[in-house]
Every structure is written in structure tokens, then in C-alpha cells.
CHARMM-style PDB file with segment names, atoms N, HN, CA, C and O in Angstrom:
ATOM      1  N   MET     1       0.546  -1.009   0.320  1.00  0.00      PROA
ATOM      2  CA  MET     1       0.547   0.046   0.402  1.00  0.00      PROA
ATOM      3  C   MET     1       1.040   1.011   0.095  1.00  0.00      PROA
ATOM      4  O   MET     1       2.096   1.368   0.619  1.00  0.00      PROA
ATOM      5  N   SER     2       0.403   1.746  -0.875  1.00  0.00      PROA
ATOM      6  HN  SER     2      -0.454   1.456  -1.301  1.00  0.00      PROA
ATOM      7  CA  SER     2       0.790   3.358  -0.555  1.00  0.00      PROA
ATOM      8  C   SER     2       1.396   4.541   0.000  1.00  0.00      PROA
ATOM      9  O   SER     2       0.828   4.730   1.076  1.00  0.00      PROA
ATOM     10  N   GLN     3       1.843   4.999  -0.100  1.00  0.00      PROA
ATOM     11  HN  GLN     3       2.304   4.846  -0.974  1.00  0.00      PROA
ATOM     12  CA  GLN     3       1.650   5.879   1.873  1.00  0.00      PROA
ATOM     13  C   GLN     3       0.731   7.170   1.985  1.00  0.00      PROA
ATOM     14  O   GLN     3       0.324   7.711   3.013  1.00  0.00      PROA
ATOM     15  N   LEU     4       0.524   7.504   0.733  1.00  0.00      PROA
ATOM     16  HN  LEU     4       0.855   7.064  -0.102  1.00  0.00      PROA
ATOM     17  CA  LEU     4      -0.305   8.319  -0.111  1.00  0.00      PROA
ATOM     18  C   LEU     4      -2.389   7.255   0.268  1.00  0.00      PROA
ATOM     19  O   LEU     4      -3.320   7.372   1.065  1.00  0.00      PROA
ATOM     20  N   ARG     5      -2.116   6.601  -0.622  1.00  0.00      PROA
ATOM     21  HN  ARG     5      -1.359   6.506  -1.269  1.00  0.00      PROA
ATOM     22  CA  ARG     5      -3.276   6.142   0.470  1.00  0.00      PROA
ATOM     23  C   ARG     5      -2.960   5.918   1.855  1.00  0.00      PROA
ATOM     24  O   ARG     5      -2.671   6.898   2.541  1.00  0.00      PROA
ATOM     25  N   TRP     6      -2.974   4.646   2.418  1.00  0.00      PROA
ATOM     26  HN  TRP     6      -3.208   3.849   1.860  1.00  0.00      PROA
ATOM     27  CA  TRP     6      -2.494   5.292   3.760  1.00  0.00      PROA
ATOM     28  C   TRP     6      -2.505   6.156   4.249  1.00  0.00      PROA
ATOM     29  O   TRP     6      -2.492   6.103   5.479  1.00  0.00      PROA
ATOM     30  N   THR     7      -2.543   7.771   3.419  1.00  0.00      PROA
ATOM     31  HN  THR     7      -2.554   7.815   2.420  1.00  0.00      PROA
ATOM     32  CA  THR     7      -2.728   8.886   4.564  1.00  0.00      PROA
ATOM     33  C   THR     7      -3.890   9.061   4.381  1.00  0.00      PROA
ATOM     34  O   THR     7      -4.510   9.328   5.411  1.00  0.00      PROA
ATOM     35  N   GLU     8      -4.784   8.999   2.970  1.00  0.00      PROA
ATOM     36  HN  GLU     8      -4.281   8.782   2.134  1.00  0.00      PROA
ATOM     37  CA  GLU     8      -6.482   8.793   2.778  1.00  0.00      PROA
ATOM     38  C   GLU     8      -6.646   8.099   3.159  1.00  0.00      PROA
ATOM     39  O   GLU     8      -7.425   7.563   2.371  1.00  0.00      PROA
ATOM     40  N   TYR     9      -6.491   7.242   4.226  1.00  0.00      PROA
ATOM     41  HN  TYR     9      -5.859   7.677   4.866  1.00  0.00      PROA
ATOM     42  CA  TYR     9      -7.847   5.369   4.547  1.00  0.00      PROA
ATOM     43  C   TYR     9      -7.396   6.404   6.036  1.00  0.00      PROA
ATOM     44  O   TYR     9      -8.438   6.820   6.543  1.00  0.00      PROA
ATOM     45  N   CYS    10      -6.365   6.798   6.669  1.00  0.00      PROA
ATOM     46  HN  CYS    10      -5.519   6.460   6.257  1.00  0.00      PROA
ATOM     47  CA  CYS    10      -6.428   7.403   8.184  1.00  0.00      PROA
ATOM     48  C   CYS    10      -7.169   8.233   7.744  1.00  0.00      PROA
ATOM     49  O   CYS    10      -8.280   7.710   7.657  1.00  0.00      PROA
ATOM     50  N   LYS    11      -7.206   9.660   7.272  1.00  0.00      PROA
ATOM     51  HN  LYS    11      -6.304  10.086   7.343  1.00  0.00      PROA
ATOM     52  CA  LYS    11      -8.117  10.654   7.989  1.00  0.00      PROA
ATOM     53  C   LYS    11      -9.184  10.473   6.909  1.00  0.00      PROA
ATOM     54  O   LYS    11      -9.528  11.500   6.324  1.00  0.00      PROA
ATOM     55  N   LEU    12      -9.941   8.947   6.446  1.00  0.00      PROA
ATOM     56  HN  LEU    12      -9.661   8.112   6.921  1.00  0.00      PROA
ATOM     57  CA  LEU    12     -11.430   8.757   6.079  1.00  0.00      PROA
ATOM     58  C   LEU    12     -11.800   8.092   7.420  1.00  0.00      PROA
ATOM     59  O   LEU    12     -12.951   8.001   7.846  1.00  0.00      PROA
ATOM     60  N   VAL    13     -10.733   7.657   8.011  1.00  0.00      PROA
ATOM     61  HN  VAL    13      -9.797   7.731   7.664  1.00  0.00      PROA
ATOM     62  CA  VAL    13     -11.122   6.706   9.533  1.00  0.00      PROA
ATOM     63  C   VAL    13     -11.065   8.134  10.779  1.00  0.00      PROA
ATOM     64  O   VAL    13     -11.857   8.122  11.722  1.00  0.00      PROA
ATOM     65  N   LYS    14     -10.318   8.977  10.653  1.00  0.00      PROA
ATOM     66  HN  LYS    14      -9.675   8.987   9.887  1.00  0.00      PROA
ATOM     67  CA  LYS    14     -10.475   9.630  11.729  1.00  0.00      PROA
ATOM     68  C   LYS    14     -11.295  10.935  11.587  1.00  0.00      PROA
ATOM     69  O   LYS    14     -11.415  11.848  12.404  1.00  0.00      PROA
ATOM     70  N   SER    15     -11.947  10.774  10.086  1.00  0.00      PROA
ATOM     71  HN  SER    15     -11.850  10.032   9.422  1.00  0.00      PROA
ATOM     72  CA  SER    15     -13.550  11.539   9.932  1.00  0.00      PROA
ATOM     73  C   SER    15     -14.810  11.049  10.399  1.00  0.00      PROA
ATOM     74  O   SER    15     -15.919  11.529  10.634  1.00  0.00      PROA
ATOM     75  N   GLN    16     -13.995   9.393  10.480  1.00  0.00      PROA
ATOM     76  HN  GLN    16     -13.095   9.004  10.289  1.00  0.00      PROA
ATOM     77  CA  GLN    16     -15.912   7.986  11.443  1.00  0.00      PROA
ATOM     78  C   GLN    16     -15.845   7.917  11.296  1.00  0.00      PROA
ATOM     79  O   GLN    16     -15.340   7.658  10.203  1.00  0.00      PROA
ATOM     80  N   PRO    17     -16.470   7.948  12.622  1.00  0.00      PROA
ATOM     81  CA  PRO    17     -16.748   6.991  14.381  1.00  0.00      PROA
ATOM     82  C   PRO    17     -15.905   5.320  13.270  1.00  0.00      PROA
ATOM     83  O   PRO    17     -15.606   4.865  12.165  1.00  0.00      PROA
ATOM     84  N   GLN    18     -15.938   5.148  14.519  1.00  0.00      PROA
ATOM     85  HN  GLN    18     -16.181   5.517  15.416  1.00  0.00      PROA
ATOM     86  CA  GLN    18     -15.728   3.763  14.557  1.00  0.00      PROA
ATOM     87  C   GLN    18     -16.408   2.880  13.233  1.00  0.00      PROA
ATOM     88  O   GLN    18     -17.524   3.337  12.986  1.00  0.00      PROA
ATOM     89  N   HSD    19     -16.136   2.051  12.568  1.00  0.00      PROA
ATOM     90  HN  HSD    19     -15.229   1.680  12.770  1.00  0.00      PROA
ATOM     91  CA  HSD    19     -16.721   1.672  11.313  1.00  0.00      PROA
ATOM     92  C   HSD    19     -16.492  -0.142  10.911  1.00  0.00      PROA
ATOM     93  O   HSD    19     -15.583  -0.435  10.134  1.00  0.00      PROA
ATOM     94  N   THR    20     -17.605  -1.530  11.656  1.00  0.00      PROA
ATOM     95  HN  THR    20     -18.343  -1.292  12.287  1.00  0.00      PROA
ATOM     96  CA  THR    20     -17.026  -2.516  11.698  1.00  0.00      PROA
ATOM     97  C   THR    20     -17.787  -1.856   9.776  1.00  0.00      PROA
ATOM     98  OT1 THR    20     -17.592  -2.535   8.769  1.00  0.00      PROA
TER      99      THR     20
END
């Protein structure tokens, strides 16, 4: 996984509550 993808993913997770 690219760092960019990881950053975007982290942003999404932080933007939203815990999602399972």
C-alpha cells in the first residue's frame, strides 16, 4: 500500500466513527 493511500485511509477513519 502506498503511503498516500494510507494517509487518505487514515483521514477517512478519523473523519468517521468506528466503522466495522
